[in-house]
C-alpha positions in Angstrom: 70.6 201.7 -74.0 71.7 200.8 -70.6 69.8 203.7 -69.0 69.6 204.0 -65.2 70.6 200.1 -64.8 73.9 200.4 -63.0 72.0 199.5 -59.9 72.5 195.9 -60.7 75.8 196.3 -58.9 74.0 197.0 -55.8 72.0 194.0 -56.5 75.5 191.7 -56.9 76.8 193.0 -53.6 73.4 192.2 -51.6 73.8 188.7 -53.0 77.6 188.4 -52.4 77.0 189.8 -48.8 73.9 188.2 -48.1 75.6 184.5 -48.9 78.5 185.6 -46.9 76.0 186.0 -44.0 74.5 182.9 -44.3 77.6 180.9 -44.6 79.0 182.7 -41.4 76.2 181.4 -39.6 76.9 177.7 -41.1 80.1 177.8 -39.3 78.5 179.2 -36.2 76.0 176.5 -35.7 78.9 173.9 -35.5 80.3 173.6 -31.5 84.3 174.7 -30.8 84.9 171.6 -29.2 86.2 171.0 -25.8 87.5 173.9 -23.1 90.9 173.5 -24.0 90.0 173.7 -28.0 88.2 176.9 -27.0 90.9 177.9 -24.9 93.4 177.4 -27.5 91.1 179.1 -30.2 90.7 182.3 -28.0 94.1 182.4 -27.5 94.7 182.8 -31.1 91.7 185.0 -31.8 92.9 187.3 -29.3 96.7 187.7 -30.9 95.3 188.1 -34.2 92.6 190.9 -33.2 95.3 192.7 -31.4 97.6 192.6 -34.1 94.9 193.8 -36.9 94.1 196.8 -34.0 97.9 197.8 -33.8 98.4 197.6 -37.8 95.4 199.4 -38.3 95.9 202.4 -36.0 99.3 202.8 -37.6 98.1 202.7 -41.2 95.4 205.0 -40.5 98.0 207.7 -39.4 100.1 206.9 -42.8 96.6 207.1 -44.8 95.9 210.7 -42.8 99.0 212.1 -44.5 98.7 211.1 -47.6 95.2 212.0 -47.7 95.9 215.5 -47.0 98.5 215.6 -49.8 96.1 214.5 -51.9 93.5 217.3 -50.4 96.3 219.7 -51.4 96.9 218.4 -54.7 92.9 218.3 -55.7 91.8 221.8 -54.2 95.1 223.8 -55.0 93.4 227.3 -56.2 96.7 227.7 -58.6 97.2 224.4 -60.1 94.9 221.6 -59.4 96.3 218.6 -60.5 94.1 216.0 -59.3 89.9 215.3 -59.8 88.3 216.6 -56.3 86.7 213.3 -55.8 90.3 211.4 -55.6 91.2 211.9 -51.8 88.0 210.6 -50.6 87.6 207.6 -52.8 91.0 206.8 -51.6 89.6 206.4 -47.9 86.8 204.3 -48.9 89.0 202.0 -51.3 91.4 201.9 -48.2 88.8 201.4 -45.6 87.0 198.3 -47.8 90.4 196.6 -48.2 90.5 196.6 -44.7 87.2 195.9 -43.8 87.3 192.7 -45.9 90.8 191.6 -44.6 89.1 192.1 -40.8 85.8 190.3 -41.7 87.9 187.5 -43.0 90.1 187.2 -40.1 86.9 186.9 -37.8 85.4 184.4 -39.4 88.6 182.1 -39.6 89.5 182.8 -36.4 85.9 181.7 -35.4 86.2 178.5 -38.1 89.7 176.9 -36.8 88.4 175.2 -33.5 85.0 174.2 -35.3 86.9 172.4 -38.1 89.0 170.5 -35.9 85.7 169.6 -34.0 84.0 169.0 -37.3 86.9 166.5 -38.6 85.5 164.0 -35.8 82.9 164.0 -37.8 84.4 162.9 -40.9 86.9 164.4 -43.6 84.0 165.9 -46.0 82.3 167.3 -42.5 85.8 169.1 -41.9 86.2 170.3 -45.5 82.8 171.8 -45.3 83.3 173.8 -42.5 86.7 175.6 -43.2 85.3 175.8 -47.1 82.3 178.1 -45.6 84.9 180.1 -43.6 86.5 180.8 -46.9 83.2 181.5 -48.5 82.5 184.0 -45.9 86.2 185.9 -47.1 85.6 185.1 -50.6 82.0 186.7 -51.0 82.8 189.6 -48.4 85.6 190.7 -50.8 83.7 190.9 -53.8 80.8 192.1 -52.3 82.2 194.9 -50.5 84.2 195.3 -53.8 81.1 196.1 -56.1 79.3 198.1 -53.1 82.0 200.5 -53.1 82.3 200.8 -57.2 78.7 201.1 -57.6 78.5 203.8 -55.0 80.5 205.9 -56.6 79.2 205.7 -60.1 76.0 206.6 -58.7 77.6 209.7 -57.1 79.4 210.3 -60.1 76.7 209.8 -62.6 73.5 210.5 -60.9 74.8 212.8 -58.3 77.0 215.0 -60.3 75.9 214.1 -63.9 79.4 213.5 -65.0 79.4 211.9 -68.3 81.6 208.5 -69.0 84.7 209.4 -69.9 85.0 211.6 -66.4 83.6 208.7 -64.6 85.9 206.4 -66.0 89.1 208.7 -65.7 87.9 209.7 -62.1 87.4 206.1 -60.8 90.7 204.5 -62.6 92.6 206.9 -59.7 90.4 205.3 -56.8 92.3 202.0 -56.6 95.2 203.7 -55.2 93.8 203.8 -51.4 93.0 199.9 -52.0 96.3 198.9 -53.2 97.9 201.2 -50.2 95.8 199.3 -47.7 96.3 196.0 -49.5 100.4 196.5 -49.6 100.4 197.2 -45.6 98.4 194.6 -45.0 100.2 191.5 -46.8 103.8 193.0 -46.1 103.2 193.1 -42.5 100.7 189.9 -42.3 103.6 188.3 -44.5 106.2 189.1 -42.1 104.2 188.5 -38.6 103.3 185.1 -40.1 106.3 183.7 -41.7 108.7 184.6 -39.1 106.7 183.2 -36.1 106.3 180.1 -38.7 110.4 180.1 -38.9 111.4 180.6 -35.4 109.0 178.1 -34.3 109.8 175.3 -37.0 113.7 176.1 -36.7 114.0 175.7 -33.0 110.9 173.5 -32.4 111.2 170.9 -34.9 115.0 171.0 -36.0 116.9 171.8 -32.7 114.1 170.4 -30.0 113.1 167.7 -32.5 109.5 168.3 -31.4 106.4 167.8 -33.2 104.9 170.4 -35.2 102.3 172.7 -33.2 103.5 171.3 -30.0 101.8 172.8 -27.1 105.6 173.3 -25.3 106.6 175.3 -28.4 106.4 178.9 -27.1 105.9 180.1 -30.7 103.3 178.2 -31.5 100.2 180.4 -31.0 102.0 183.3 -32.6 102.5 180.7 -35.7 98.8 180.0 -35.7 97.9 184.0 -35.3 100.2 184.4 -38.3 98.1 182.2 -40.7 95.3 184.5 -40.0 96.7 187.8 -40.2 98.9 187.2 -43.1 97.2 184.4 -45.3 93.6 185.4 -44.5 93.5 189.7 -43.4 96.2 190.0 -45.8 95.1 187.9 -48.7 91.6 189.3 -48.5 92.5 192.8 -48.9 95.4 192.0 -51.6 92.6 190.4 -53.7 90.3 193.3 -53.2 92.6 195.5 -54.5 93.2 192.8 -57.5 89.5 192.3 -58.1 88.3 196.3 -57.9 91.7 197.4 -59.5 90.7 195.6 -62.9 87.2 196.4 -62.9 88.1 200.2 -62.6 91.0 199.6 -65.3 88.6 197.9 -67.5 86.1 201.2 -67.4 88.6 203.4 -68.4 89.4 201.4 -71.4 86.1 200.9 -72.4 85.6 204.8 -72.9 88.8 205.2 -74.9 87.5 202.2 -77.4 84.8 204.4 -77.8 82.0 201.5 -76.2 80.9 204.3 -73.1 78.6 203.3 -70.8 77.8 199.9 -72.2 81.2 198.7 -72.5 81.3 199.8 -68.4 77.7 198.3 -67.6 79.1 195.0 -69.3 82.2 195.0 -67.2 79.7 195.6 -64.3 77.5 192.9 -65.6 80.2 190.1 -65.7 81.1 190.7 -62.2 77.3 190.1 -60.9 77.3 186.9 -63.4 80.6 185.8 -61.7 79.2 186.5 -57.9 76.1 184.2 -59.2 78.2 181.5 -60.8 80.8 181.1 -58.1 78.0 180.8 -55.7 76.2 178.2 -57.5 80.0 176.6 -57.7 80.2 176.5 -54.2 77.4 174.0 -53.2 79.7 171.3 -55.5 82.7 171.4 -53.1 82.2 168.0 -51.0 84.7 164.7 -51.0 84.4 161.2 -49.9 86.4 159.9 -46.7 89.9 159.7 -48.6 92.7 161.3 -47.5 94.4 161.3 -51.0 95.1 164.4 -52.2 94.2 164.1 -55.6 90.9 163.5 -54.6 90.4 166.2 -52.4 91.9 168.5 -55.1 89.2 167.3 -57.2 86.8 168.6 -54.6 87.6 172.2 -54.6 88.3 171.9 -58.5 85.1 171.0 -59.5 83.5 173.8 -57.8 85.8 176.5 -59.6 85.5 174.7 -62.8 81.5 174.8 -62.7 81.7 178.7 -61.4 83.7 179.3 -64.6 81.6 177.2 -67.4 78.4 178.9 -66.1 80.3 182.4 -65.9 81.5 181.7 -69.8 78.4 180.9 -70.7 76.0 183.5 -69.6 79.1 186.0 -70.8 78.0 185.4 -74.4 74.6 187.3 -74.8 76.0 189.9 -72.2 78.8 191.1 -74.6 76.4 190.3 -77.6 73.4 192.6 -76.2 75.8 195.2 -74.9 78.4 195.8 -77.5 77.4 193.2 -80.6 81.2 192.2 -80.8 82.1 188.4 -80.6 85.5 189.4 -80.3 84.5 191.1 -77.2 83.5 187.5 -75.7 86.3 186.0 -76.8 88.0 188.0 -74.9 86.3 187.3 -71.6 86.8 183.6 -72.3 90.3 183.7 -72.8 90.5 185.2 -69.4 88.5 182.8 -67.9 90.7 180.1 -69.4 93.9 181.6 -68.8 92.7 181.6 -64.8 91.9 178.1 -65.4 95.0 177.0 -66.7 97.4 179.2 -64.7 95.5 177.2 -61.2 96.2 173.8 -62.8 99.5 174.4 -63.4 100.1 175.4 -60.4 98.9 172.6 -58.7 101.1 170.4 -60.8 104.4 172.4 -59.7 103.4 172.6 -56.1 101.1 169.3 -54.7 102.8 166.4 -53.9 100.0 164.5 -56.0 102.4 165.2 -59.2 105.9 164.2 -59.8 107.6 167.7 -59.5 106.8 167.9 -55.9 107.9 164.5 -54.9 111.2 164.7 -56.7 111.9 167.7 -54.5 111.1 165.7 -51.8 113.5 163.0 -52.9 116.5 165.5 -53.2 116.3 165.7 -49.1 117.8 162.1 -49.1 121.2 164.2 -50.1 120.4 167.0 -47.3 118.9 170.5 -47.0 121.3 171.9 -49.7 120.2 169.7 -52.7 116.5 170.7 -51.3 117.2 174.6 -51.7 119.0 174.0 -55.4 115.7 171.6 -56.1 113.1 174.1 -55.2 114.7 177.0 -56.9 115.0 175.3 -60.1 111.2 174.0 -59.7 110.2 177.7 -58.9 112.1 179.1 -62.1 110.8 176.3 -64.5 107.4 176.9 -63.1 107.2 180.5 -64.3 107.2 179.2 -68.5 103.5 177.8 -68.2 102.2 180.9 -66.4 103.9 183.6 -68.8 103.1 181.5 -71.8 99.3 181.2 -70.9 99.4 185.0 -69.8 100.8 185.9 -73.0 98.5 184.0 -75.3 95.4 185.7 -73.5 96.9 188.9 -73.7 97.4 188.3 -78.1 94.0 186.8 -77.9 91.8 189.1 -76.2 93.5 191.9 -77.8 93.3 190.8 -81.4 89.9 189.5 -81.0 88.5 192.6 -79.5 89.7 194.2 -82.8 93.3 195.4 -81.5 94.7 194.8 -85.0 92.4 197.7 -86.7 91.9 199.6 -83.5 94.2 199.5 -80.9 92.0 201.3 -78.1 89.3 198.6 -78.6 92.0 195.4 -78.3 93.4 197.0 -75.2 89.5 197.0 -73.8 89.6 193.5 -74.8 93.0 192.9 -72.5 90.9 194.8 -69.8 87.6 192.9 -70.1 90.1 189.6 -69.9 91.4 190.3 -66.6 87.4 191.2 -65.3 86.7 187.3 -67.0 89.9 185.6 -65.1 88.4 187.5 -61.5 84.8 187.4 -62.1 84.6 184.1 -60.0 87.0 185.2 -57.4 84.1 184.2 -54.8 84.8 180.6 -55.1 88.4 181.2 -56.2 89.4 183.1 -52.7 87.3 180.6 -50.9 89.6 177.7 -51.8 92.3 180.0 -51.1 91.2 181.1 -47.8 90.1 177.5 -46.6 93.7 177.0 -46.2 94.6 178.8 -43.0 91.3 177.7 -41.7 92.5 173.9 -42.1 96.2 174.7 -40.5 94.9 175.9 -37.5 92.6 173.6 -37.5 95.8 171.0 -37.1 97.5 173.2 -34.6 94.5 172.8 -32.3 94.2 169.4 -32.7 97.8 168.9 -31.7 98.1 171.3 -29.1 94.5 169.9 -27.5 95.5 166.3 -28.0 92.8 165.0 -30.3 94.3 161.8 -31.3 96.3 160.3 -34.6 93.1 160.3 -36.7 91.8 163.6 -36.5 95.3 164.8 -36.8 95.3 162.7 -40.0 92.4 164.2 -41.2 93.4 167.7 -40.9 97.1 167.0 -42.3 95.2 166.0 -45.7 93.0 169.2 -45.1 96.5 171.3 -44.8 98.2 169.7 -47.1 95.2 170.6 -49.6 95.2 174.1 -48.3 99.2 174.4 -49.2 98.5 174.0 -52.7 94.8 175.9 -53.1 96.8 178.6 -51.3 99.7 178.4 -54.2 96.9 178.0 -56.7 95.4 181.3 -55.1 98.6 183.2 -55.4 99.3 182.0 -58.9 95.6 183.4 -59.8 96.1 186.9 -58.2 99.5 187.2 -59.7 98.4 186.5 -63.3 95.2 188.6 -63.2 97.5 191.4 -61.5 99.9 190.8 -64.5 96.8 191.5 -67.2 95.2 194.3 -64.9 98.8 196.2 -64.4 98.8 196.3 -68.4 95.5 197.5 -68.5 96.7 200.2 -66.0 99.6 200.9 -68.1 97.4 201.6 -71.5 95.1 203.8 -69.5 98.1 205.5 -67.8 99.5 206.0 -71.6 95.9 207.2 -72.7 95.4 209.8 -69.7 98.8 211.6 -70.6 98.2 211.5 -74.4 94.8 213.2 -73.3 96.5 216.0 -71.3 99.4 216.6 -73.7 99.1 214.4 -76.9 102.6 215.4 -78.2 104.8 214.6 -74.7 105.1 210.7 -75.1 108.1 209.0 -76.9 107.8 205.5 -76.7 111.0 204.8 -79.0 112.6 202.0 -76.8 116.0 203.9 -77.6 114.5 206.7 -75.9 117.2 206.8 -72.6 114.3 207.8 -70.4 112.2 205.2 -71.2 115.3 202.7 -70.9 116.3 203.9 -67.4 112.6 203.6 -66.6 112.8 200.1 -67.3 116.1 199.3 -65.2 114.8 201.1 -62.1 111.5 199.2 -62.3 113.0 195.7 -62.6 115.3 197.0 -59.8 112.0 198.3 -57.8 110.7 194.5 -58.0 114.1 192.9 -56.8 115.0 195.9 -54.0 111.3 195.1 -52.7 111.6 191.4 -52.2 114.9 191.9 -50.8 113.6 194.2 -48.0 110.3 192.0 -47.2 112.8 188.6 -47.2 115.2 190.9 -45.1 112.5 191.8 -42.4 111.0 188.0 -42.4 115.0 187.2 -41.5 115.3 190.0 -38.9 112.4 189.4 -36.8 112.7 185.3 -37.3 115.8 186.0 -35.4 114.1 187.4 -32.6 111.6 184.8 -32.1 114.5 182.1 -32.3 116.2 183.8 -29.5 113.0 183.8 -27.3 111.9 180.6 -28.0 115.5 179.3 -27.0 115.4 181.4 -24.1 112.3 179.9 -22.5 113.2 176.5 -23.1 116.8 177.1 -21.3 115.1 179.1 -18.2 111.7 178.0 -17.9 111.9 174.5 -15.8 109.4 171.7 -16.7 108.6 173.4 -20.2 110.1 170.6 -22.0 108.5 167.5 -20.0 105.3 169.5 -20.5 105.0 170.7 -16.3 105.2 174.2 -17.4 103.6 176.3 -19.9 105.5 178.6 -22.4 105.0 182.2 -22.3 103.0 182.4 -25.7 102.2 186.1 -25.3 106.0 187.3 -25.5 106.0 185.5 -28.9 102.7 187.2 -30.4 104.2 190.7 -29.0 107.5 190.2 -30.8 106.1 189.3 -34.0 103.6 192.4 -33.7 106.2 194.6 -33.1 108.8 193.6 -35.9 106.4 193.2 -38.4 104.6 196.9 -37.7 108.4 197.9 -38.0 109.5 196.6 -40.5 106.7 197.4 -43.2 106.9 200.5 -43.5 109.6 201.2 -45.7 108.9 198.6 -48.1 105.5 199.9 -48.9 106.6 203.5 -49.0 108.6 202.1 -52.1 105.8 201.8 -54.1 104.5 205.5 -53.6 107.8 207.0 -53.5 109.7 205.7 -56.4 107.4 206.0 -59.2 106.4 209.8 -57.9 110.5 210.3 -58.2 111.1 208.6 -61.1 108.5 210.9 -62.7 109.8 214.0 -61.7 113.4 213.1 -62.8 112.3 211.1 -65.8 109.0 212.3 -66.9 106.5 210.7 -68.5 108.4 208.4 -70.8 110.3 207.0 -67.7 107.4 206.1 -66.1 106.3 204.1 -69.0 109.6 202.1 -68.8 109.1 201.9 -64.9 105.5 200.2 -65.2 106.9 198.2 -68.0 110.2 197.1 -66.1 108.3 196.1 -62.7 105.7 194.3 -64.4 107.4 191.9 -66.3 110.2 191.7 -63.8 107.8 191.4 -60.6 105.4 189.1 -62.7 108.1 186.5 -63.4 109.5 186.6 -59.7 106.3 186.5 -57.9 105.2 183.1 -59.6 109.2 181.8 -59.0 108.8 182.7 -55.4 105.3 181.5 -54.9 105.6 178.1 -56.6 109.0 177.5 -55.2 107.5 177.9 -51.7 104.3 176.1 -52.2 106.7 173.2 -53.6 109.2 173.1 -50.6 106.1 172.7 -48.0 104.1 170.2 -49.5 107.6 168.5 -50.1 107.9 168.5 -46.2 104.1 167.5 -46.1 104.8 164.3 -48.3 107.5 163.0 -46.1 105.9 163.7 -43.0 102.5 161.6 -44.4 105.0 158.5 -43.6 107.0 158.7 -47.4 111.0 158.6 -47.7 110.9 158.1 -43.5 108.3 160.1 -42.2 108.8 162.8 -39.2 112.1 162.8 -37.9 113.8 161.5 -40.4 117.1 162.9 -42.0 115.0 163.1 -44.9 112.3 165.3 -42.9 114.8 167.4 -41.3 116.5 168.3 -44.6 113.0 169.3 -46.2 111.9 171.6 -43.0 115.0 173.6 -44.0 114.0 174.1 -47.5 110.4 175.0 -46.2 111.7 177.4 -43.8 113.5 179.0 -46.9 110.2 178.8 -49.1 108.5 180.5 -46.2 109.3 184.4 -47.0 109.2 183.5 -50.7 105.4 182.2 -50.9 103.9 184.4 -48.0 105.6 187.5 -47.7 107.6 188.4 -50.9 105.5 186.4 -53.3 102.4 187.8 -53.2 103.4 191.3 -51.9 105.0 191.6 -55.8 101.1 191.4 -57.3 100.2 194.8 -55.6 103.4 196.4 -56.1 102.9 196.2 -59.3 99.4 197.7 -59.5 99.9 200.0 -57.0 103.1 201.8 -59.0 100.4 201.6 -61.8 97.8 203.6 -59.9 100.2 206.1 -58.1 102.0 206.8 -61.7 98.1 207.4 -62.7 96.9 209.8 -60.1 100.3 211.8 -60.4 100.6 212.0 -63.8 99.3 215.6 -64.1 101.9 216.6 -61.8 104.5 214.7 -63.7 103.7 216.6 -66.7 103.7 219.9 -65.1 107.3 219.7 -63.5 109.0 216.8 -64.4 113.1 217.7 -64.9 113.3 216.1 -68.4 
């Protein structure tokens, strides 16, 4: 039915990338402000560029090694265990994932001073500049993702004449490159940004009792650089991988369900519709001159809700025409609704507009310990609703798509639900990427001495950014759970196709049970390593800031300049060193588990890491976001305001939450998908040579 209509993917990519270009021009038309603002922005830009250059150089070497291994496995004349296309698709996936992050970082570092300058003209003006920068990130990610997928569809379908099963089975393995790059970007960037943030806050705000982003603090530039390399570049690579993985998993499941090219084309069309819906939604993001968080949240929420409604309406005729099953439309709708619900409840638990974060702020009256205890409790409690929402989406999409009669059709329903949730990623990611730009704008306003009114507006935008960042992380984690489940189903289907009698999914099978334990352990071990990396790196920053305060004469009274570059260099070297081992775990553990426990153990591993990683990621992201906004709530003049004992207690909670929300939590959603993708890629090898 669909014939040669897969070129529609290139249309979607062109629209997304074209809109990103227009939005970037909107940003560059705004003035960067005075000379002081330009110098600060240039220092941040240079630090971020230097970090990414060093990171990409190091990761390229690891990519080269893995590429050679994949080549050997694919072209071994005695026992080829991979498709010949996988090594090359591994490279393109990694390249576009890294490119998405790089473009996002470049526009964010260009928009920070411009946002601070725009705030002079009004809150809405500043919001629009920061949001336009975020839109560049959002639409670049979806544009590059659809472009890469469309290129490979045309190579395999039209260039080599592959049938739907071959194309889908081969392409599901392509996500490994994107996942690999995303994990390095997220872990490395997260270590950098939180080491700088913790170091700057601990010595500056707590010990020296100077304001946040005070130019006397040697770590302040590193902190602002970290916002860009972690929360923009890392996040861009992360969500590129989420987006691509959900589409590729849905491709594989559509073939298994018997929908063939039509199911794959529906998946591609949903992404194009999502781009158009997200584009329309961006025009509804604006606000009044009111710094109230509820008003600002409504401004961003309006755009995402409108985009979701448009996508939901457009999906109905698409599913009817291509599949003829109303249940598939219900599955898409369940994914869209689950995404909106997760976003709303994440806001509830992390925004100071609502009771949970305000109660957490009030815990500061009895000291840092009760703030930390309250944040941990809040984070644990916040996992319940997302788990229920995702579970409901799984059940609705599975049975609505026909899983009660034909399990393969139900699994495709789950896959298309994940695509539905991520279909409007362009605007969802825009609201997330907006946050670091607003944060940088506040730092530049403070360092450039732009005045209390400007700082008040940038603080309001920054507080909003903390909530939207938490929402974006919750959204990414929720979609990761659905995608990981779809990848698990793809793994089982691929293994059954290669060896129908090898799987034993009885819960009493010791290989399956051990795999579940190892998967659960992997999520905690990975989190421990990334958190320890932040702590180790932060210690070096603390020592350096203390040294400069002690040894540079005139620094504390503003008569001398700190050595900003020393802190940037320390963070860079620490992040590059500390990110390697946690990232390699995601590659090594599933292969070793497969070689020892066989495919049954791998199924257990995927189940264990998905469930544990999902819950742990939500807990960390929401606890960290709530700690940050509790601090911001006090800084806004509540409970004693800045400099009070309550504020100092809240700062300690915020520092505990920093690695939770910006390093460990968001990295876990990449971990669970990378483990699944690696397992799929090496499935034939495991079947061939496993011990048990």
